[in-house]
N, C-alpha and C positions, 0 to 999 in steps of 0.2 A: 738465251735471253740477254737483252742488253743490261749493262750495269744499271742498277736502280738508283744510284746516287744522283740526286737532283740538285745540281749547282745552279743557283740563280746567277744572272749576269752580274759581274762585279763592276762597280763604278767607284773610281777613286773619289773620296769625299773631300769637301773643301772646308777649311776652317775660316772663321771670320778674323782670326789673328793674322795680321798682314805679314808678320815674320815667318809664318808657316805656309803662307799661301804659295810663294814661289817654289818652296820645297815640295809641296803637294802637287803643284802644277807640273814639275819635272817628273814626279812619279807617275802622274796621269798620262803624260805624253809617252813615256816609256812603256807603260802598261798597254795603252791603245795601239802602240806599234808592235805589241806582242813580245817585247823584250822583257820578259818577266824577271829574269835574273837581275838585269840592270835596275828595273823598278824596285826590286827587293833591296838592293844595295842603297839606292837613293832614299827609300823610305826608312831604312834602318838608321841612316844618318839623321833623318827628320825625327825619328823616335828618340834618339839620344839627346837631341837638342830640345825637344818639346815633349817631355815625358808625361806631362799632364794634359796634353791635347788628345781627347778621345778620338777625334776624327783621324788623326795620324795613326793611332793604334789600330783603329778599325781598317784603315786602308792597308796597313802593313799586314794585318791578319788576312785580309782578302787576297793579297798577293801570295802569301804563304799557302793559302788554301788552293789557289790556282796551281801552285808548284807541288801540290800534294804533300806538303810538309805539315801534316795534321797536328802533331804535338805542338809545334811552334804557333800555328794558326790558333789553336785552342788557347795557348798562353796569352796571345795578344788580344783575342776577343774578350777573355776574362779580365785582362787589365783594363780594357775599355769600359767594361761593365762597372768596375769599381770607381771610375772617375767621371762617368757620364752624369749629366743632370737628369732629374726625373722627367723633364720635358723633352728629352732627346727622341727624335723620330726613328732611331736606329735599333731599338730594343728587339723588335720582331725580326729584323734582318740578322742580328747577332745570334739570337736563340735558334733561328732556323738554320744558320750556318753551323752552329754547334751541333745541331741535330744531324746535319750532313756528315760532320766529322765522326760523330758517334756511330752512325750507320756504317761508315767506311771502316771503322775499327771493330765492327760487329758487336756493338754494345746497344742492343735493341731497346732495352728498358730505359737506358739513359737517353737515347735518341727520342723515344716516345715522350719523355718528360720535357725535353728541350722544345720539341715541336708544339707540345701543348702550351708551353710558356709563350712561344712566338704567336700562337693563335689567340692568346689572352690579350696581347697587345694589338694584334692586327688579324681579326677573324677571317679576312679575305686574302691572307698571304698565300699565294699560290704554292710556293715551295714548301711551306709548312704543311699545307693541306695534303699535298702529294706525299711528302715524307711521313706524315702522321698516318696516312692511309696505308703506306707500306708497312709501318710498324704494326698496325692493327691486323694486317694480313698475316704477318709472321706470327702473331699471337692467336691466329685462327678466327678472328672477328671479321669475316669476309664481308658481311653486309654493311658494317660500319665503314670498312675500307672503301667499298664501292660508293657509299654516300659522300665520302671525302673527295674521291676522284670526280664524281659528278658535279660537286659544288665547284671544284677547281675549273672544270670545263665550262660551267655556267658563267664564271667570272671572266675567263679567258678562253673564248671559243677556239682560238688558234693553238692552244697548249697541247703539244704532241705527247709529252709524257703521260698526261692524264688520259688522253685518248687511247694511247697504246696500252695502258694498264687496264682500261675498261675492255678493250678488244681481247686482251689476254684472259679476262675473267668471263668472257661469254661462254655459255648463255646465261650464267647466273646473274649477270648485271642487267639483263633485259627484262622489261615488263612484258605482259602478255601481248600487247599491241606490237611491241618491237620484235617479239619472237615470231609473231604471225608474219610480219614484214620480212624478217630474215629467212623464214621458211619459203616464202614466195619468191624472193630474190634468187634463191638457190634452186628453185624449181622442185623443191621437196613436196610441196603441195600446190594445188591448182591456184591460179591467180584470183579466182572468184571465191575461194574457200574463206570461211569466217571462223573456223575452229581448227584445232590441231590436236594430235594425240601424243601420248608419251612415246610411242614408237617414232613419231616424226621428230621429237626432240632428241631421241637417241641417235637418229640418223644425223641430225645437225651436229651433235657432239662428236660423232665419228669424223665428219667432214672438217670440223674445227681442229680436231686432233691431227688430221692429215695436213692441214695448212700449217700448223705449228711445227710439224715434222718436215717442213720444206717441200711439201707436195707440189706446189705450183712451180718452184724452181726445178724440181725433178722432171716434171712434164715439159717445161720449157727446153731443157736439155734434150729430151727425147724427140721433140718436134721442131728443134731449131728456132725457138721463140715464136713460132707460128702455130698456135694451138687450134685444134678443131673448133669450129663455131659452136658456141653454147657451153664450152668446157669451163669457162670462167665468166664471172660477172664483175664489172667494175662499178663500184658505188662512188658517187660524187666525182665523176671524171673531171679532169682539168682544174682540180683544186689541189691545194697543198696536202689535203687529207684524203686524196683519192685512195681507194683500196681495192685490190683485186681479190676476189673470193672464188673458191671452187663451187661449182654447181653440183647437183646430184650426178649429172652425166659426166662432169669432170672428175668427180670422185670415183665413179665406176671405171672411167678410163684409167685413172691412176692405179686402182687395184688391179686392173687387167695388165697394165704394163709392169707393175711390180711383180705380179704373178709370173709373167714371162721371164723376168730377170731371175726370179727365185728358182724357176725350173732349170734354167741354164746353170745357175750356181750349184744346185744340188747334183745335177748330172755331171758337173765338172769334178765332183767329189767321188766319182766312180760309183754313183748310185744308179742302178739300172732303171730304164724307163718303166719297167713293170712294177718296180718298187716305189717309184716317185710319189704316186698318189696314195700310197699306204703309209707314208711317213707320219709319225706322231710326235708330239712334244713329250717331255718327261712326265706329264700328268695324264698321258694317254689320249690327249685331244688331237684330232686330225690337223695336219698342216694345211692341206688343201680340201676344199669342199667338193661336192659332187660335180660341180661345173669346172673344176680345175683351177679355182681361184683361191688365193690365200685366205684363210680364216683369220679372225682377230688373234687367235693364239699362234697361227702360222706367221703373222706379221712379226710378232715378238720373237719367235724362234728364228726367223729369217734374219732379223736385225742382229740378234745375238750371234748367229753364225757368221755374219759379215765381219764381226769383231773378233773372230777367231775362236769363239766358244762352240763346242758341240752341243747343240740345243735340240736335237732330234733323235728319234729312235727308228731304226730300220724295222721292217716287219718281223725279222728274225730275233730282234732284241726285245727283251721283256722288261717291264718295270721291275726293279728289285723287289724281292719278297717283302721287305719291310717298308717299301715305298708307300703303300697304301696307308699304313699307320702314320708314317711321317707326314704324308699329305693331309691326313685328317687333322693332325695336330696343328700343322701350319695353317690350314683353313680355319681352324678354331681361333687361333691367335689373330689372324687377319680379320676375322669377323668381329673381334673384340677391339679393333682399332689399332692393332700393332702392325709394324712394318718389319720385314725380315732384312737384316743387314749382314754384311760380311764380317769375318773375324777381324780384318784390318780396320774396318769402320768402328767395330766395337772396341778395339784396342785404342783407337783415337779418342773415343769417349772416355775410356779409363784414364788416358793420359791427360786430357784437358780438364776433367772434373776432379782428378786425383782420387776417384772412388774405385774401390776394388770391385771385382765382378760380383762378389757376395753382396756388397752394399748396393750396387746397381739393381740387383734382383730383389733384395729384401726391402729396400727403402725407396727406390725410384721406379718400381714396377716393371723393370726389364724382365725378359724371359730368355732362358737358354735350355736346350736339351740336346742329348746326343754326346758322343765322345770323339775325340781326335778330328780327323778330316770330315766326319759326318756330323759335327756339332753345328747347331743352328742358334742364331742370335736374333732377338727381337727387341724393339723399343717402341713405346707408344708414339703414334703419329696421327691420332685423331685431331680434327680441327679445333675441338673444344678442350684440348689438353692444356692445362695451365702449368706455369712453373711451380715447382722444380721438375715436374714429371715430363714437361715438354723439352727440357734441356738436352737429354741424350740425343733426341732426333735432330735438334738444331745443330749439334756437333757432327752428326752423321752427314747432314746436308753441307756443312762447312767442309768436311773432309772431301766430299764429292766435288765441290767447287775447286778445292785446292789441288786435288790429285786426279780427278776424273779426266778422261780423254774422249773427245768426240770422234765418232767415226768419220773417216775421210771419204767414204763412199758417197755417191750422189743420192742414194736412196734415203728417204726421210727416216729419221730415227724416232720410234714411238716409245714413250716412257711415261710413267706416272710420276707426278711431282706433288709435293706438299709444301705450300708456302714458298718461302725463299730461304737461301742459305744464310741465316742470321744467328749469331750467338746471343743467347739470352743473358748469361751471367758468367762470371769466372768460376774458379774451383769451388766445388760443393763439399769437398771432403778434406780431412786433415792429412798429414803426411803418412798416416797409418792406413789410409783408405776408408776411414770411418766418416759417416755423415756429420756435417757440422749442424748445429742448431737442434731443434726439437722435432723436426719432421721424421 
């Protein structure tokens, strides 16, 4: 996914003070020529000479923001807030920019507050609407997030970040009429159909998941950019927001090609042809269906195998004797809204919150069981989970963003995600690993 930091275009601001005008004009010219370092130096001189000129402070903060010097940008924006007149038109811009900085520093609650402040001054501030939507998403308030993205798009039909966020949240952001249209465009239902079923929506979800897993790019590589007729549908062609989408037949073609690649892959691992269609994942689910196509579980196992993990069982291999009990317990936790995480991810949570494992389990509703290499770790990941119980999973996602590696294979990678990788708050525990406060 693209970085979600939404920087609004920076314009060097002008002061009515004639002594500062030439200084600002120099900074503007350098900025427009994309010589940000020179613009920074010029505006720093302006700032020293005109410390009480808010426009200079805002301009310098904007350049610092463009240079990703977030702490310095924060400083100058806050300096400007202290000296601005109540009538200044730049409050929304400053608070929205402060929200961007907080998002970049993974301070989601602070970012949410700044975006709200920006919208108080300017309810139609596009950057603040999108930024606020992202913070709502991270807090599990998906419907409110969608409303913000839609409002941003209503204000600026050409806004790509708002459009891309809505696409990412399909089909949840679609109303029934829009779902019906999407199903028809992808040939999941007949053109004359007026109703759809839950099964149709499940099919749509699978296709959307394939698109997000680089399915169209994979097919393009397979067919040299000349895909079979009807495999994809392009909505709004010849516009800046044109979009290529997999149809049902395109999705079926994708699964067929992936299945062929998977067969070659498993055969290359010295698995006999007679055993190929008897492969199962570690939960006992078949990798291939009766037609020789990858199952949903098979897609997961195949992608894990591409990354060097052994994620399949031969017919002669049995699920460990205690596997059924372990699976039952895992399934129970998953049903309760937990996500299983690795030991390294759990250690990262301990490190960043300063909480001990005992505190995380007793006070923050985490779960662990097993011993040694067979120990399992779980943290709450439900969309309605509120701080502080949502904090462990936020840190897990942060760890994955910092240290995760994407497969270099051309096959799409299928994975479940929850929200974005955003930190909610800093350390929750004291140096002894005990919970701070009364929670």
